[in-house]
C-alpha positions, 0 to 999 in steps of 0.5 A: 504562533507555536502550538504548545507542547504535546506530551504523547504524540500518536499515528495512524497509517491507513493505507490501501494494502496495509495499515499501523499505528504508533506512538511517542513520548515527548521525553523519548522525542527529545532524546531521539526523534524517531525513537517510537512504539510501532505496533507489531502485528502477527498473523500466526505465520510472521510478525509485521510492523504493518497488517493488511486494511481488512475489515469484518463486519458482524451481520448487524453491521458492527465491528468484529475485528480488523487486519491479520485476525479479520483475516483469521477471524474469516477464515475460520467463519468460511471453515464453518459455513457461517461467512455468508451474513459477515461483511468482509472489506480489503484494500480501502482507504478510510475517511480518517479526518470525519470519522476521527471527528465522528468519534470524539476527537477534538480538530485541534487535536487531529493533524493529517500529515500528506507526504509530499516532495520536501527541500531541506533549509538551512536552519533544519527545517523543510519546505515543500516543494511539490504538493502530496499527489495520489497515484494509483499503483504500488504494491497493490498492483503487483498483488492485481498482476499476481491474480492475474497471472493465477486467473491465466494459469488455472482459467478465470472461472476455476480461479474465481470459484476458488477465492470464494470456496476456498477462502483459507487456502487463497488468504494463505497463498496472499500472505505468502505472496506478500512476504516473497515481495520483499524477499525477490531480487535481481539476481534471482532466477526461481521463485519457490511458493505453496501450491494448495491441493484445493487449487490443483481439484478444482482445476482439474475437476472443472478443467476435464485435464491434469493440472500440469497439461493445463499449464502446458497450454498457457504460455507460461508452459516453459516458465512455471513447474509443478513440483509436488505441493510447489509451484516453481516460478521463472524470473521472467514472470516475477519481474513481468508482475512488477513491471509495470508498477516499477515502469510507472514509479519511476516515470513519475520520479522524473517527470517530478524531477523535471520540475523547474523546483525540484531541479536542485534535488540530490536525494531521493528517499524510499519509504512505504511498503512497496519500497520494500521491495528489492526489485523496486530499489533496484529500479531506483537505483538503476534510473537514477544514477546522479541521486542519492537513494536513501533507504532506511531500515525500518522502511515500512515504518519511515512514514509513521515515525516521521508522522509522530516527529510532524506531531511533536514539532508542527513548525518543522515544515515552514513552507507549504505549496498548494496543489489548487489556489483560488482564482482572481476571476469572476462572472456575473449569475445570470439574469434572465430579464437582463442576459442572453438566453445563450449566456446561460 
């Protein structure tokens, strides 16, 4: 039975690293299915379609700020040494269905939209070919590799102190790296990033060495240069940072394409934050020369737009694949007076 038309549909994406929301009206959807109003987030230095999945709670546990606002607010508190009793969370997932239910949202007004592998049918509807699956890699793995790189460069203890005591500088480095992740191409030779003076000062204080000598003692001696207040990083290091998550992504797609159900797949659609990386795009195109690799112009908001289309027209997906099914075997409850003890 078809559901009643919805005059307004909203979509929320809670990602491990970035989140956002968007909405579209029925009349706009009927003119252009992809037309949507996507929230634009301002960090102070750049405007993006997504904001970091960061939450700041007040000392009493109530909401204070989210996203870029949470980062900026926490940074201000830290500058005044007023942050110790606040709760700052980042890189987390939310139990969306339960939380919205508690907020008073009716279940019939809430739909969870998954991201499985689809096949297009003759009637321009979608058939779910492979059930949705959550994997533990992506852009967040590149961030983790970047942190490990800085730990090895300056020393683990120095880096941990830097994150705790120089919060503003660390947040600025993270934001800049997020921008660089979307700019680094396969042809890049080096990438220049700002190096906070606090990093150098803290490292030299703790290690009792000039920062250049500290770098010279690591395996990055020939791959990293310090130029005034910038760090010049070789492409070898950058490719290493992206290497593991990129390789795992490609291997996972190859695994999916080896299924009998996916033998007729002709195209790969790249969506989501990590797919903004030119390095990942190049790797996918190189690994799958026989498939058409489609990269929308608005990669980061494509999932949101797809969720809105699904919200307006839930019947667009006509066949689903269950990840698990109920079995047809049963066991008899143990009865002490009837069954042997070892059967319990």
